[in-house]
N, C-alpha and C positions, 0 to 999 in steps of 0.2 A: 512661680514665674508670672509676670504681668505681660499681657499681650497688647498689641497695638489696638486702640479703641475702635470698635465697630463703626461708631458714628463719624470717625475721622477719615474713613476710607473715601477717596475721591472717585466720583462716578461709580460705575459698575452697579447701577441700580437694580438691574434684573437679577444679578447674582445675590445681592443683599435681600431682595424680596423673596426669592426662592428659599433662602435659609430661614428667614423669619416665618414663612408659612409653615415650614417643617417644625420650627420651634413651638408654634402655637398648636399644631396638630400633627403629632408624629405618625398618625395613620396615613398621612400623605405618602410616606414610603421612602423618604430620603431624597437626595439630589445628586446627580452626576454633573460635575463641572468640567467642561471641556475648553481647553485653551492652551496657548503657549506658556512656557515658564516665565515667571516674573510679572504676571498680570494680576497679582493680588489674591489668588485662589486660597492659598493657605492662610494668608493674613485675615481674610474674611471669616473663614471657618473657625480659627482660633479666637477671633474677636467675639464671635457669637457665644462662645461658652461663658463669657463673663456677663452676658445679658440674661441668661436663663435664670428663672427664679430659683432660690435655694430650696432644697428638699429635706424632709425629715428622713433619717435613715437609722437602721439598727447599727450602732457604732462599730461593732466588731464583725459584722456580716460581710463575707467576701463578695456578696452580690449587691451590697448597699440596698437591701430590701426595704420596702415601705413598712413601718411599724403597724400601720392599719391593715396591711395585707401581706403578712410575713411569708417568707419562703418556707418550704416544707421543713427544713432543718431548724429554722427559728421558731416554728409553731410548737415544737416539742420542748422549748425552754421555758423555765418558770418566770424568768425576768429578762427583759430586753433592754440593754443599755442604749439610750437614744442620743442622737447627735443631729445637728443641722449644718449643712454645708452646700457648697456649689456643686453643680453636676460636673462630672469628669469629662475630659476629652481624651480619648484613648487612641494612640497611633498604632495601626497595624502595619508592620514592616513587610516588605516584599519577600524577605528571606525567612519569615516566621515558619515554624513547623506546625503540623496539625495539632500536636499536644499543646504548643504555646497558644494557639488560637482557641481551640475548643476546650482544652483542659484534659486531664487524664485521671485515671482511677487507680487508687492503691487497692489491688485485688484483696489482699489479706484483710485490710481494714474494712473494705466494703461488706464482707461477709458478717462483720460484727456491728458496724456503725452506720451502714446505709449511706445517706447523702454526705455525711461528714468525711467520707473517704475520698471525696472529689478534690483533686488538686486544680483549682480554678485557672482558667486561661484568660485571654484578652476579652472574650465575649462576656465573661463574668464581670470583669472590671468595667466594661462599657455599659452594663445594665443601668438604665435610667439616665444615661448620658449620651455622648456623641462618640461614634466609632468613625475614625477618619482614616481613609485608605488613599494615600497618594499613589498615583500611577496605577489605579485599580485594573486597567487593561493589561498590565504586566503581571498581575497576581496569578499564582497557580490556579488552574480551573477548579481543582478539587477544593481548595481553600475558599475560593469564591462561592462555590455551591454551599459550603458549610455556613458561611456568614449570611448569605442570602436566605437560606432556610430559617436561620435563627431570626433574622429581621422580619420575615413574613409571619412566623408563628409566635414570636415573642418568647420563645423557649429554645434553649440549646440542650440537645441530648448527647451525652457522652457514653459511648458503648465500647467496652473492652472485655474480652474474654467471656462473652455471654452476660456480662453485668451492664445494666443500663441505668444511668443517673441523669435526671433532668434538672435544670435550674432556669430561673427567669433570665431573659436576655432581650429586654426591650430598650432599643436605642435608636437614635437618629443616625442613619447611615449616610455618610458623605464621602463620595469618591471623586477623585480628580484624575484627569488624563490629558495627554497631548496626542492628538490624532496622528501626528507625524511618527509616533513611536508604536503605532498599531491600533487596530480597532477593538472594540469590545464585542463579545459574542451577542447576537440579537436576543438570545434567550436570557442572558444576564441583564442586558439593558432594559428589557421589559419589566424586570422585577425591581427596578429602581424608579421611584415615583416620578421625579422631575429631571429634566435636563436643561442646563443653561450653557450657552456658548459665550465665552469671555474673550474679548479682544483687547489688544493693547490700546490705551488711551492715546489719541493722536493730536488732540488740541494742545498746542504749546503751553498755554496758560495753565491748563489742568495738569500737565506733566510737571511744570515748574512747581505747582502747589504740592504735588506728590513729593518732590524732592525736599521742599521746605519742611513738610510735616515729618518725613522720615528722619531728616537731619535733627529736628527738634526732639523727636522721640529718642533717638540714639544718644543725644547729648545729655538729656535729663528726662528719663522716662516718667519719674514721679511728677515733675512739673507739667509735662505734657498731658498725663492722665488727669491731673488736677484741673487743667483748663477745659477738659471735656467731661468732667464728672457729672455736671448737671444734665447735659444732654444725654449721657449714657443712662442716668437714673430715670429720665423721662421715658426713654425707649424701653428700658427694662420694665417699667410700670405698665406701659402699653401692652407689652407681651403678657404680663401677668393678668391684666384685665381681660385680654382676648382669650387667654387660656380658660379663665373662669366663665366667660360668655359662651364659649364654643358649644357646650352641651345643649344650649337653648337655640342654636342656629338651625334654621329649617330652609329647605329648598322647595319652591312651589312645585306642585305635582306635574304641571305641564313641562317642566324643564327636564324631568327624568327621560322621557322618550326623545326629547330634543338632543340630549347628550348622547343617547344611544345612536340616533340617526347621524350625528356629527362624527362619531368614531367610525361607524360603518362607511360613511361617505369618504372619510379620509383613508380608507383601506386598511384600518387597524382591526385585527381580529381578536386581540386579547381583551378579555373582560376587565383585566387590571386597569386598563386605560380609563374605562368608565368610572370605576370606583375611585381612582386617583383624582379625576376631574371633580367628582362630587366632594371628596374630602378637602381638596385644595380650594375649591370655591367656598366651602364653609369656613375654612381658615381665613380666607381673604375677607369675608364678611365680618368675622369676629375681630380681625385686626383693624377693621374700619369702624368697629363699634356698633355693628348692625346684627340683628337677629334674623334677617331675611336675605337669602342669596339673590343677587341680581344677575341679569344677562351678562353684564360686564365682568362679574366675578367668574362666571362660567367660561367666558371667552378668554380671559387671562389665564385661567387654570388649564384650559385646553392647549393654549399656545406653549405652555411649559411641559405638558404631559404627553403630547402626541408626537412631537418631532422625532424622538429616538425610537418610536415604535412603528414608524412608517415602513412599508415593505422595501427591502433593499435589492437593487439590481446590481450584481457584481460588475456589470459592464457599463454602468452609468455613474455620474457623480453622486455623492451622498445626498439622500433626499432631505428636504427642509420644508417647514410649514410656517410661513410668516404670519404674524398676528392679524394682518388685514385679511388674509385668506381664511384663517380660522373664523374670523367674525362673519365673513361671507357665507361659509358653510353652515355656521350656526344660525344665521338669519334664514337660510333656506330650510333648515330643519324646523325652525319655529313656524315658518309659513306653512310647511306641510302639516304640522300638528294643528294649526288653526284651521286649515282646510278640512282636515280629517274630522275635527270636532264640529265644524259647521255642517258637514255632510251627515253627521250622526244626529244632529239636532232636528227635532220634528218641525215641519213647516206649519206655520200658523196663518 
């Protein structure tokens, strides 16, 4: 199946940026997309999958493991059949069972064959790809905990009748939700890296362009994709370059305490927020072709990482953190760091 091209999506720049940052650096921790139906959430997520660089896989491995770092089951094999393909996007339906999500174990085979006795689930299929959960706020709490544990650890552990089998489960987690259908538990929201609020496009000209593009894609998908093939290829190459550059990106030492002061000042207690801001800022620099994180990278990352982690008052409207407020808090944190450093410097 061919998806609507990512570069042809009209507006929704913040959503597209959050997805691209996760594509460059999966350590960002995924993205929660909040907004009403029909605003392009699913279209953007599916379009992203066609931009991701192809990967080398062990052709018949249920986990699509990396031939350079094979899974435990593949390590015991004499020869590994290789293949190269696009990363998968795996949908997790709301009515999925625990066995369908996590996998199950054939007890009799497990006693003889170890890892080969695992009947893989959706988390195995999503390894090294994208796991997409539409209406994640309506997903059973137990299943949500399972997938978030796997996303955080990069490993899924299946336990049945005293037998435990682990397999790699590294994926970009993308969840969507409509707040009118219920909130997401704060403990769960904290474990998803970024949050983006998507609103309907209101400019008449932009909405007209959305109609034209959708009409053209529906009438002749191949022709429409062909018209955007060059711009798609350019963006895919930018992602590939950024991914290669990422290990060399560094953040200046004085920005670490500034990020810590920023999260504390915002009233966020979770250390995950600090780490997410760091990883997101590095991805932002890499996507821009730089090896050094700037204050602007940190401010942009914080605006995406802090909003859904703010303390919630059940008797007040949902909290928000606008980008200009984030920048003000960050500037205050940087000024405190400069003052602290000046006080520590010897007087000459």
